[in-house]
C-alpha positions as CSV (number, residue, x, y, z in Angstrom):
1,M,-0.1,0.1,0.0
2,P,1.5,3.3,-1.2
3,W,0.5,5.2,1.9
4,K,1.6,3.0,4.6
5,D,4.9,4.4,5.1
6,D,3.4,7.8,5.3
7,L,0.7,6.7,7.8
8,E,3.5,5.1,9.8
9,R,5.5,8.2,9.6
10,F,2.4,10.4,10.3
11,Q,1.5,8.5,13.6
12,K,5.3,8.6,14.5
13,D,5.3,12.2,14.4
14,A,1.9,12.7,16.1
15,I,3.1,10.4,19.0
16,W,6.6,12.5,19.3
17,R,4.5,15.7,19.5
18,Q,2.2,14.3,21.8
19,M,5.1,13.2,24.1
20,Q,6.7,16.7,23.8
21,E,3.5,18.1,24.8
22,Y,3.5,15.6,27.9
23,K,6.6,16.3,28.8
24,R,5.8,20.3,28.9
25,E,2.9,19.5,30.8
26,K,4.9,17.3,33.1
27,N,7.5,20.4,33.9
28,A,4.7,22.9,34.3
29,L,2.8,20.6,36.8
30,E,6.1,19.9,38.7
31,T,6.5,23.9,38.9
32,K,2.6,23.8,40.1
33,V,3.2,21.3,42.6
34,N,6.2,22.9,44.3
35,Q,4.3,26.4,44.4
36,M,1.2,24.5,45.8
37,S,3.5,22.8,48.2
38,K,5.1,26.2,49.7
39,T,1.4,27.5,49.8
40,T,0.1,24.6,51.7
41,M,2.9,24.9,54.2
42,Q,2.3,28.7,54.7
43,L,-1.7,27.8,54.7
44,N,-1.2,25.0,57.3
45,D,0.6,27.3,59.4
46,H,-1.8,30.2,58.9
47,L,-4.8,27.4,59.9
48,R,-2.8,26.4,63.1
49,I,-2.7,29.8,64.3
50,I,-6.4,30.3,63.5
51,D,-7.3,27.3,65.5
52,A,-5.2,28.6,68.5
53,W,-6.8,32.1,68.3
54,Y,-10.3,30.3,67.9
55,N,-9.9,28.4,71.3
56,Q,-8.5,31.4,72.8
57,L,-11.6,33.5,71.5
58,I,-14.1,31.1,72.7
59,D,-12.6,30.9,76.1
60,E,-12.3,34.4,76.6
61,I,-15.9,34.7,75.5
62,K,-17.0,32.1,77.9
63,I,-15.0,33.9,80.6
64,L,-16.9,37.0,79.6
65,I,-20.5,35.5,79.5
66,G,-19.8,33.5,82.8
67,P,-21.2,30.1,83.4
68,S,-23.8,28.4,81.1
69,G,-27.2,28.1,82.6
70,E,-29.2,25.0,81.1
71,S,-32.3,26.2,82.3
72,Q,-32.1,29.2,79.7
73,E,-34.1,29.3,76.8
74,R,-32.4,29.3,73.5
75,P,-33.3,32.4,71.9
76,S,-34.4,31.9,68.1
77,F,-31.7,34.3,66.6
78,K,-30.3,32.9,63.3
79,S,-26.4,33.0,63.6
80,S,-24.5,34.1,60.8
81,L,-22.1,31.1,61.1
82,L,-24.9,28.2,59.9
83,F,-24.0,28.6,56.4
84,D,-26.9,26.4,55.2
85,D,-26.4,27.2,51.6
86,A,-22.5,27.1,51.3
87,E,-21.7,23.4,51.3
88,K,-18.0,24.2,51.7
89,F,-18.3,26.4,54.4
90,E,-20.8,24.0,56.2
91,K,-18.2,21.2,56.0
92,H,-15.1,23.2,57.1
93,L,-17.0,24.8,60.1
94,K,-19.0,21.5,60.9
95,S,-16.6,20.6,63.8
96,R,-16.8,23.7,65.4
97,S,-20.3,24.8,64.7
98,D,-21.5,23.3,68.2
99,D,-19.4,25.5,70.2
100,I,-20.1,28.4,68.0
101,R,-23.8,28.1,68.2
102,E,-23.6,27.6,72.0
103,I,-21.6,31.0,72.6
104,I,-23.8,32.9,70.0
105,S,-26.9,31.7,71.8
106,R,-25.6,32.3,75.1
107,C,-25.1,35.9,74.0
108,A,-28.4,36.1,72.5
109,S,-29.8,34.8,75.6
110,N,-28.2,37.7,77.5
111,A,-29.4,40.3,75.1
112,P,-32.7,41.9,75.9
113,K,-36.0,40.5,74.4
114,V,-36.5,41.9,71.0
115,P,-39.7,42.5,68.8
116,P,-40.2,39.8,66.2
117,E,-39.6,42.4,63.3
118,V,-36.1,43.1,64.8
119,S,-35.7,39.3,64.9
120,E,-36.5,39.0,61.5
121,L,-34.5,41.8,60.5
122,Q,-31.5,40.1,62.4
123,S,-32.2,37.0,60.7
124,Q,-32.1,38.6,57.3
125,L,-29.0,40.4,58.3
126,S,-27.4,37.0,59.3
127,K,-28.5,35.4,55.8
128,K,-26.5,38.4,53.9
129,L,-23.7,38.3,56.2
130,A,-23.4,34.5,55.5
131,E,-23.8,35.0,51.7
132,E,-21.3,38.0,51.7
133,K,-18.5,35.6,53.2
134,A,-19.3,32.9,50.8
135,T,-19.0,35.6,48.0
136,I,-15.9,37.0,49.6
137,T,-14.4,33.2,49.8
138,E,-15.5,32.5,46.0
139,L,-13.9,35.7,45.2
140,E,-10.3,35.0,46.9
141,K,-10.8,31.8,45.1
142,A,-11.2,33.3,41.6
143,L,-8.2,35.5,42.2
144,S,-6.2,32.8,43.2
145,E,-7.3,30.9,40.0
146,K,-6.6,34.2,38.3
147,Q,-3.1,34.2,39.5
148,Q,-2.3,30.7,38.6
149,L,-3.8,31.3,35.1
150,E,-1.7,34.2,34.6
151,E,1.4,32.2,35.7
152,S,0.1,29.8,33.4
153,L,-0.3,32.3,30.5
154,E,3.2,33.4,31.1
155,E,4.8,30.1,30.6
156,A,2.5,29.7,27.5
157,S,3.5,33.1,26.0
158,F,7.3,31.9,26.7
159,R,6.8,28.6,25.0
160,Y,5.2,30.6,22.2
161,M,7.8,33.0,21.9
162,V,10.3,30.0,21.8
163,A,8.1,28.6,19.3
164,E,7.8,31.6,17.3
165,K,11.5,31.6,17.3
166,K,11.8,28.1,15.7
167,L,9.0,28.9,13.1
168,D,11.0,32.3,12.2
169,R,14.1,29.8,11.7
170,A,12.0,27.3,9.9
171,R,10.9,30.0,7.6
172,S,14.3,31.3,7.4
173,V,15.2,31.0,3.4
174,T,18.9,29.9,4.3
175,V,18.1,27.5,6.7
176,A,15.6,26.1,4.1
177,K,18.0,26.2,1.3
178,L,20.7,24.3,3.3
179,E,18.3,21.7,4.6
180,K,17.2,21.2,0.9
181,Q,20.8,20.9,-0.3
182,Y,21.3,18.2,2.4
183,I,18.1,16.3,1.4
184,F,18.8,16.6,-2.4
185,G,22.4,15.7,-1.7
186,A,21.3,12.4,0.0
187,Q,18.7,11.6,-2.3
188,R,20.4,12.3,-5.4
189,P,20.8,8.8,-6.8
190,G,17.4,7.5,-6.2
191,G,15.9,10.6,-7.9
192,D,18.0,9.9,-10.8
193,S,16.7,6.5,-11.1
194,A,13.1,7.5,-10.6
195,S,13.6,10.1,-13.3
196,S,15.2,7.6,-15.4
197,Q,12.1,5.3,-15.1
198,R,9.5,8.1,-15.8
199,E,11.6,8.8,-18.8
200,E,11.6,5.0,-19.7
201,T,7.9,4.9,-18.9
202,A,7.1,8.0,-20.7
203,T,8.4,7.0,-24.1
204,P,7.1,3.6,-25.2
205,N,7.2,2.0,-28.7
206,G,10.5,3.9,-29.7
207,A,9.0,7.4,-29.8
208,T,11.2,10.4,-29.3
209,P,10.9,12.2,-26.0
210,V,11.8,15.7,-27.6
211,A,8.6,16.1,-29.1
212,E,6.8,16.0,-25.8
213,R,6.6,18.8,-23.1
214,T,7.4,16.9,-20.1
215,P,6.8,18.2,-16.2
216,E,10.6,18.7,-16.0
217,S,10.8,21.0,-19.1
218,E,7.9,23.1,-17.9
219,E,9.3,23.4,-14.3
220,A,12.6,24.5,-16.0
221,L,10.8,27.0,-18.3
222,H,9.0,28.6,-15.4
223,R,12.2,29.0,-13.6
224,V,14.2,30.4,-16.4
225,S,11.8,33.0,-17.1
226,A,11.4,34.1,-13.1
227,I,15.1,34.3,-13.2
228,S,15.3,36.3,-16.4
229,E,12.6,38.6,-15.2
230,K,14.2,39.3,-11.7
231,Q,17.5,39.8,-13.4
232,K,16.0,42.3,-15.6
233,E,14.5,44.3,-12.6
234,Q,17.9,44.2,-10.9
235,L,19.6,45.4,-13.8
236,Q,17.2,48.4,-14.2
237,K,17.9,49.1,-10.5
238,L,21.4,48.8,-11.1
239,E,21.6,51.3,-13.8
240,A,19.5,54.1,-11.8
241,E,22.0,53.3,-8.7
242,N,24.9,53.9,-11.1
243,A,23.9,57.0,-12.5
244,S,23.0,58.6,-9.3
245,L,26.4,57.1,-7.9
246,L,28.1,58.8,-10.8
247,G,26.5,62.3,-10.3
248,Q,27.6,62.0,-6.5
249,I,31.0,61.1,-7.3
250,T,31.6,64.1,-9.9
251,E,30.3,66.3,-7.2
252,M,32.2,65.1,-4.3
253,N,35.4,65.3,-6.8
254,I,34.9,68.9,-7.2
255,K,34.2,69.8,-3.8
256,R,37.3,67.8,-2.6
257,S,39.5,69.8,-5.0
258,K,38.5,72.9,-3.8
259,L,38.0,73.1,0.1
260,T,37.1,76.6,1.3
261,D,37.0,77.9,5.0
262,D,33.2,77.7,4.4
263,D,33.3,74.1,4.0
264,Y,35.3,73.6,7.1
265,A,33.0,75.9,8.7
266,H,30.0,73.9,7.8
267,T,31.3,70.8,9.0
268,D,29.5,69.4,12.3
269,L,32.8,69.4,14.4
270,F,33.6,73.1,13.9
271,K,29.8,74.1,14.4
272,Q,29.8,72.2,17.9
273,L,33.0,73.8,19.1
274,R,31.9,77.1,17.9
275,S,28.6,76.8,19.8
276,Q,30.1,75.6,22.9
277,Y,33.0,78.3,22.9
278,E,29.8,81.1,22.3
279,D,27.8,79.1,25.0
280,V,30.9,79.3,27.4
281,V,31.8,82.9,26.9
282,K,27.9,84.1,27.5
283,R,27.7,82.0,30.4
284,I,31.1,83.6,32.1
285,N,29.6,87.2,31.2
286,H,26.2,86.4,32.6
287,L,27.7,84.9,35.7
288,E,30.1,87.8,36.3
289,A,27.2,90.3,36.0
290,T,25.1,88.2,38.4
291,N,28.0,87.8,40.8
292,V,28.7,91.5,40.8
293,Q,25.0,92.5,41.4
294,L,24.7,89.8,44.2
295,R,27.7,91.0,45.8
296,E,26.0,94.4,45.9
297,E,22.7,93.2,46.9
298,A,24.4,91.0,49.7
299,T,26.2,94.3,51.2
300,K,23.0,96.2,51.0
301,L,20.6,93.7,52.4
302,R,23.3,93.0,55.4
303,S,23.4,97.0,56.2
304,E,19.8,97.1,56.0
305,R,19.2,93.9,58.0
306,T,21.6,95.5,60.8
307,A,19.8,98.8,60.6
308,Y,16.5,97.4,60.6
309,R,17.2,95.0,63.5
310,N,18.5,98.0,65.6
311,Q,15.4,99.8,64.8
312,I,12.9,97.0,65.8
313,D,15.0,96.4,68.9
314,E,14.7,99.9,70.1
315,E,11.0,100.4,68.8
316,T,10.2,96.9,70.9
317,Q,12.0,97.9,73.9
318,N,10.3,101.3,74.2
319,V,6.8,99.9,73.2
320,I,7.5,97.3,76.2
321,A,8.7,99.8,78.7
322,E,5.9,102.2,77.9
323,K,3.3,99.5,78.0
324,E,5.1,98.3,81.2
325,A,4.8,101.5,83.0
326,Q,1.0,102.3,81.8
327,L,0.3,98.7,83.4
328,M,1.8,99.6,86.7
329,R,0.2,103.2,86.9
330,A,-3.0,101.2,85.9
331,E,-2.5,98.7,88.7
332,T,-1.8,101.3,91.1
333,D,-4.7,103.1,90.5
334,L,-7.2,100.1,90.7
335,A,-5.3,99.4,93.9
336,R,-6.4,102.8,95.3
337,I,-9.7,102.7,93.9
338,R,-10.2,99.3,95.5
339,N,-9.1,100.6,99.0
340,A,-11.1,103.7,98.8
341,R,-14.3,101.7,97.6
342,D,-13.6,99.3,100.6
343,E,-13.3,102.3,103.3
344,L,-16.5,103.7,101.7
345,L,-18.3,100.6,102.0
346,A,-17.4,100.3,105.6
347,D,-18.2,103.4,106.4
348,Q,-21.8,103.0,104.9
349,Q,-22.2,100.0,106.7
350,M,-21.5,101.6,109.9
351,R,-23.9,104.3,109.2
352,K,-26.6,102.1,108.3
353,A,-26.0,100.5,111.7
354,A,-25.9,103.9,113.6
355,Q,-29.3,105.1,111.6
356,E,-31.1,101.8,112.4
357,Q,-30.1,102.0,116.2
358,E,-31.6,105.6,116.2
359,K,-34.5,104.6,114.5
360,T,-35.2,101.8,117.5
361,A,-34.3,104.5,119.9
362,S,-36.9,107.1,118.6
363,L,-39.7,104.3,118.4
364,K,-38.8,103.6,122.2
365,V,-39.3,107.2,123.0
366,Q,-42.3,107.6,121.2
367,E,-43.9,104.8,123.0
368,L,-42.6,106.1,126.3
369,T,-44.2,109.5,125.6
370,D,-47.6,108.1,124.6
371,A,-47.4,105.9,128.0
372,A,-46.4,109.0,129.9
373,K,-49.4,111.0,128.2
374,A,-51.9,107.9,128.7
375,Q,-51.0,108.0,132.8
376,I,-51.0,111.7,132.7
377,A,-54.6,111.6,131.3
378,S,-55.8,109.0,133.7
379,L,-54.3,111.0,136.9
380,E,-55.9,114.2,135.5
381,S,-59.3,112.3,135.6
382,E,-58.7,111.2,138.9
383,V,-57.9,114.4,140.3
384,E,-61.1,115.9,138.6
385,R,-62.7,112.7,140.2
386,L,-61.4,113.4,143.8
387,R,-61.9,117.1,143.3
388,L,-65.7,116.4,142.5
389,Q,-65.9,114.2,145.7
390,L,-64.5,116.9,147.8
391,D,-66.7,119.5,146.5
392,N,-69.8,117.0,146.9
393,A,-68.2,116.1,150.5
394,R,-68.2,119.9,151.2
395,D,-71.5,120.6,150.4
396,N,-72.9,117.5,151.9
397,Q,-70.9,117.9,154.9
398,P,-73.1,118.7,158.2
399,E,-72.4,121.3,160.4
400,V,-69.4,120.5,162.8
401,D,-71.3,121.0,165.7
402,E,-73.9,118.7,164.8
403,I,-71.4,115.6,164.3
404,P,-70.5,113.5,167.1
405,V,-67.0,113.5,168.2
406,E,-66.4,109.7,167.4
407,E,-67.5,110.2,164.0
408,L,-65.3,113.4,163.6
409,R,-62.6,111.2,165.2
410,V,-63.3,108.4,162.9
411,K,-63.7,111.3,160.0
412,Y,-60.3,112.8,160.7
413,R,-58.2,109.5,161.1
414,N,-59.9,108.9,157.6
415,L,-58.9,112.0,156.2
416,E,-55.4,112.1,158.0
417,R,-54.9,108.6,156.3
418,Q,-56.0,110.0,153.0
419,Y,-53.9,113.0,153.3
420,S,-51.0,111.0,154.3
421,M,-51.5,108.8,151.3
422,L,-52.2,111.7,149.0
423,N,-49.0,113.1,150.3
424,T,-47.0,109.9,149.5
425,E,-48.7,109.7,146.1
426,L,-48.2,113.3,145.2
427,T,-44.5,112.9,146.5
428,S,-44.3,109.7,144.3
429,M,-45.8,111.5,141.2
430,Q,-43.7,114.5,141.7
431,T,-40.7,112.2,141.8
432,A,-42.1,110.4,138.9
433,C,-42.6,113.4,136.9
434,R,-39.5,114.8,137.5
435,K,-37.9,111.6,136.2
436,Y,-40.3,111.6,133.3
437,S,-39.5,115.5,132.8
438,S,-35.8,114.7,133.0
439,L,-36.1,111.5,130.8
440,A,-38.0,113.4,128.2
441,S,-35.9,116.2,128.0
442,Q,-32.9,114.0,127.8
443,K,-34.7,111.9,125.1
444,V,-35.7,115.4,123.2
445,S,-31.9,116.2,123.2
446,D,-31.0,112.9,122.0
447,Y,-33.2,113.1,119.3
448,S,-32.5,116.5,118.6
449,A,-28.7,115.2,118.6
450,L,-29.7,112.3,116.6
451,E,-31.3,114.3,113.7
452,E,-28.1,116.5,113.4
453,K,-26.3,113.3,113.3
454,V,-28.6,111.8,110.7
455,A,-28.7,115.3,108.9
456,R,-24.6,115.1,109.0
457,L,-24.7,111.6,107.9
458,T,-27.0,112.0,105.0
459,A,-24.6,114.7,103.8
460,E,-21.4,112.5,104.4
461,K,-23.6,109.6,102.4
462,S,-24.3,111.7,99.6
463,K,-20.5,112.8,99.7
464,A,-19.9,109.1,100.0
465,D,-22.1,108.6,97.1
466,Q,-20.7,111.1,95.0
467,K,-17.3,109.7,95.8
468,Y,-18.4,106.0,94.9
469,F,-20.1,107.2,91.7
470,A,-16.7,109.3,90.7
471,A,-14.8,106.1,92.0
472,M,-17.0,103.8,90.0
473,K,-16.3,106.1,86.6
474,S,-12.7,106.2,87.5
475,K,-12.9,102.2,87.9
476,E,-14.6,101.9,84.8
477,A,-12.4,104.5,82.9
478,R,-9.2,102.4,84.0
479,D,-10.8,99.2,83.4
480,M,-11.4,100.6,79.7
481,E,-7.7,101.7,80.0
482,V,-6.7,98.3,81.3
483,R,-8.6,96.7,78.1
484,T,-7.2,99.1,75.5
485,L,-3.5,98.4,77.1
486,R,-4.2,94.8,76.8
487,M,-5.4,94.7,73.6
488,Q,-2.5,97.1,72.7
489,N,-0.3,94.6,74.2
490,S,-1.6,91.7,72.4
491,K,-1.4,93.8,69.4
492,S,2.4,94.8,70.1
493,S,2.9,91.0,70.9
494,D,1.3,90.1,67.6
495,I,3.5,92.9,66.0
496,V,6.4,91.6,67.7
497,S,6.0,88.1,66.7
498,Q,5.3,89.3,63.0
499,L,8.3,91.3,63.3
500,K,10.1,88.1,64.6
501,E,8.9,86.1,61.8
502,S,9.8,88.9,59.0
503,E,13.0,88.7,60.7
504,A,13.3,85.0,60.5
505,A,12.3,85.3,56.9
506,T,14.7,87.7,56.3
507,R,17.3,85.7,57.6
508,S,16.4,82.7,55.7
509,L,16.5,84.7,52.6
510,L,19.7,86.3,53.5
511,S,21.0,82.5,53.9
512,N,19.3,81.6,50.6
513,M,20.9,84.6,49.0
514,E,24.2,83.7,50.7
515,K,23.8,80.1,49.4
516,Q,23.3,81.5,45.9
517,V,26.3,83.6,46.0
518,S,28.3,80.8,47.2
519,E,26.8,78.5,44.5
520,T,27.2,81.4,41.7
521,R,30.9,81.5,43.0
522,E,31.3,77.8,42.7
523,A,29.6,77.8,39.1
524,L,31.7,80.5,38.2
525,N,34.9,78.7,39.4
526,T,33.3,75.7,37.5
527,M,32.9,77.5,34.3
528,T,36.0,79.2,34.4
529,Q,37.4,75.7,34.9
530,K,35.1,74.5,31.8
531,H,36.3,77.6,29.8
532,N,39.8,76.7,30.3
533,A,38.8,72.9,29.6
534,A,37.3,74.2,26.5
535,Q,40.3,76.2,25.2
536,Q,42.2,73.2,25.9
537,Q,39.8,70.9,24.1
538,L,40.1,73.3,21.3
539,T,43.7,73.0,20.9
540,E,43.3,69.3,21.1
541,S,40.4,69.6,18.6
542,S,42.7,71.3,16.1
543,I,45.3,68.8,16.7
544,M,42.5,66.1,16.4
545,M,41.7,68.0,13.0
546,D,44.9,67.2,11.8
547,G,44.5,63.5,12.7
548,L,41.3,63.4,11.4
549,R,42.3,64.4,8.1
550,G,44.8,61.5,7.7
551,Q,41.7,59.2,8.9
552,I,39.7,60.9,6.5
553,T,42.3,59.7,3.6
554,E,42.1,56.3,5.4
555,L,38.2,56.2,5.4
556,K,38.2,57.0,1.9
557,N,40.7,54.3,0.9
558,L,38.5,51.8,3.3
559,S,35.3,53.2,1.6
560,V,36.9,51.9,-1.7
561,S,37.4,48.9,-0.3
562,K,34.0,48.7,1.5
563,D,32.4,49.6,-2.0
564,T,34.1,46.9,-4.0
565,A,32.9,44.2,-1.0
566,L,29.6,46.2,-1.3
567,A,29.3,45.4,-5.3
568,N,30.4,42.1,-4.4
569,A,27.8,41.3,-1.5
570,S,25.2,42.9,-4.1
571,S,26.2,40.9,-6.9
572,A,25.7,37.8,-4.2
573,C,22.5,38.6,-3.4
574,R,21.2,39.3,-6.7
575,Q,22.4,35.7,-7.5
576,A,20.5,34.9,-4.3
577,E,17.7,36.4,-5.3
578,T,17.5,35.0,-8.6
579,E,18.0,31.8,-6.8
580,V,15.2,32.2,-4.8
581,E,13.0,33.2,-7.6
582,G,14.1,29.9,-9.3
583,L,13.1,27.9,-6.2
584,K,9.6,29.6,-5.9
585,A,9.0,28.5,-9.1
586,T,10.0,25.0,-8.5
587,L,7.9,25.1,-5.2
588,A,5.0,26.0,-7.1
589,D,5.3,23.3,-9.6
590,T,5.9,20.7,-6.6
591,K,2.7,21.9,-4.9
592,K,0.8,21.3,-8.1
593,S,2.1,17.7,-8.6
594,L,1.5,17.4,-4.9
595,E,-1.9,18.2,-5.5
596,N,-2.2,15.8,-8.4
597,W,-0.9,12.9,-6.6
598,K,-3.2,13.8,-3.6
599,N,-6.1,13.6,-5.9
600,K,-4.7,10.1,-7.6
601,S,-4.5,8.7,-4.1
602,L,-7.7,9.8,-3.1
603,G,-9.2,8.3,-6.0
604,N,-7.5,5.1,-5.7
605,S,-8.0,4.5,-2.1
606,S,-11.2,6.4,-1.1
607,S,-12.5,3.7,1.4
608,E,-9.4,3.6,3.5
609,Y,-9.3,7.6,3.7
610,E,-13.0,7.3,4.7
611,M,-12.1,4.7,7.5
612,L,-9.3,6.6,8.5
613,R,-11.3,10.0,8.7
614,T,-14.3,8.2,10.7
615,L,-11.6,7.0,13.3
616,A,-10.2,10.6,13.8
617,L,-13.8,12.2,14.0
618,C,-15.4,12.8,17.4
619,T,-18.2,9.9,18.1
620,V,-20.5,12.6,19.5
621,C,-20.9,15.3,16.8
622,R,-19.2,13.8,13.8
623,R,-18.5,17.0,12.7
624,N,-14.8,18.1,14.1
625,F,-11.6,16.0,14.8
626,K,-10.6,14.5,18.2
627,N,-8.3,16.9,19.7
628,T,-9.1,16.8,23.7
629,A,-8.7,13.8,26.0
630,I,-10.5,13.3,29.4
631,K,-7.9,12.7,31.9
632,T,-10.2,10.6,34.4
633,C,-11.2,8.1,31.7
634,G,-9.0,8.6,28.7
635,H,-11.5,8.6,26.1
636,V,-11.1,11.5,23.2
637,F,-13.6,13.8,22.0
638,C,-13.6,17.2,20.3
639,R,-13.3,20.2,22.2
640,D,-16.7,21.9,21.4
641,C,-18.4,18.7,22.9
642,V,-16.3,18.9,25.8
643,E,-16.9,22.5,26.7
644,E,-20.7,22.0,25.8
645,R,-21.2,19.1,28.4
646,L,-19.4,21.5,31.0
647,T,-21.6,24.5,30.0
648,S,-24.7,22.2,30.4
649,R,-23.4,20.8,33.6
650,S,-23.7,17.4,32.6
651,R,-20.1,16.3,33.5
652,K,-19.7,12.9,32.4
653,C,-18.0,11.0,29.7
654,P,-20.5,10.0,26.8
655,N,-18.7,6.6,26.4
656,C,-18.4,5.4,30.0
657,N,-20.8,8.0,32.0
658,R,-17.7,8.8,34.3
659,S,-17.8,12.3,36.0
660,F,-14.8,14.9,35.0
661,G,-14.4,18.6,36.0
662,N,-13.2,21.7,34.4
663,N,-9.5,20.9,34.9
664,D,-10.0,17.0,34.0
665,Y,-9.4,17.4,30.3
666,M,-6.4,18.3,28.1
667,H,-5.3,19.1,24.3
668,I,-4.0,16.4,22.2
669,T,-2.7,16.4,18.9
670,L,-3.3,13.2,16.6
């Protein structure tokens, strides 16, 4: 069978490519395993730390909550640690769910009673928190997968670059030419025998082969025509280039024979040196002018700084002394006013107390006079009564001769007793009247003295009030002066602080100016050094010009040799281009012959081709070729069918119904 060797070679090539793919995947998987081992070690350490922290947290919460009461009712608060919808979290936290639920339920039992709306909101909040945590974990997982995919993308891009380099090498004309020479050199005897056989079979019955147009002659004809066309194009290009080069050579010969100062002036080196020299001269002049100006400004600023500093110091000292004197005067006036105020207040209190005593004394005297008047009125009424009794007794008194002696004696005794009693009463009344009169006169004199004293005190009080009001006015004025002085003091302190800030700013400005002066001096020194170096370079450049002229002659000779080498290279390039055109023509002819042979082979062995094609087609869709293998079972399908099963979530092999995941399939090459 003619296609058996090709099929075997094709299978071996496919097996070799698949083995290389396996090798690359093995290297990638080894790197992934190393990375995953490192990450698992870190994650194990992290999980151990989290376990210790979790146990410590549970113990601290138990200590804070206190001993557990078994009789307490568990609240219906749904914790966010349940994760009913997240299977992975539920599996991961299943060993810890009892402790967590117990602690959360005890915390919820210690909480106050809440209405059902709040409990419902809490349950919804816990659900949302659980969903949020689940999404966060999924996001972290997706980010980690993204990082892994980026790493695999980098590896794939690296492999792509390597493959692209290999492809460029395979597409290289020189490499293909060498390989073709090697292949043709190895297969030349077989090729001659095959051509001789073709010639023998093509000329039966003694017919002449010259009369027929064989494929070799057509191929040679195409090759010769392509080479001739390419040579014509190259000749036209060479003629145009030769004409332009001849014109340039004549111009260069004319210029070289008559070089002037302008030609030298138009050279790049002369222009560069001249521009550098002019730049250096301008910089030196500018720096000298700025240096002189900065020195004058520095001396002026120093003198102004000293004068301004002295003026500010004198003004601040004068202002401070004046403000201190005003403040001392205000403090002495304030102390004097306070003393006078205290004295006036004490005198006022004493006068008020004396006035109160005088008022009480006058009230008592008034009461005493009222009592005396009442007693005098009662005594006068009693005297009148007695006088009336005496008059009645005189009128009713019988004659003395008619009254008996005993009765007269009795009357006499009664009258004498009454007389004695009246005498004693009159004496006591006389003494009482004397006492009353003396006391009344004394009280009257005291009252007059008190009135005089009250009048004097009222006058003194009015004077004291006037003094007090005057003192208050002076106090208010002093307060206003103190306020103004304080405001002036604050303003003066602000002015002093501003002056200090301005002085600091001027000092910083002066320091900056001094730094600038020093920098300009350094720049001037560097520029002088650069000027000297430029002069030295100018002399060196003049020396170099002489050397460069010699180098120009050498370079001219070298350019002549290079031109010859370039001409040789261009001729070789033209020959290579002609060979390339011929090879292109032969390649087109070989492609045509290959298509013819393919058609012939398909016409002879269509059943075998159909059988091989059915073996290579996917058993599910019968539309695409097999290029994807499932790792779990080893069956091979097309990539579209495998991805369709993954998207439809029917992740089972169509042949053996064995389940597979997103990472359980790989690309293969048949």
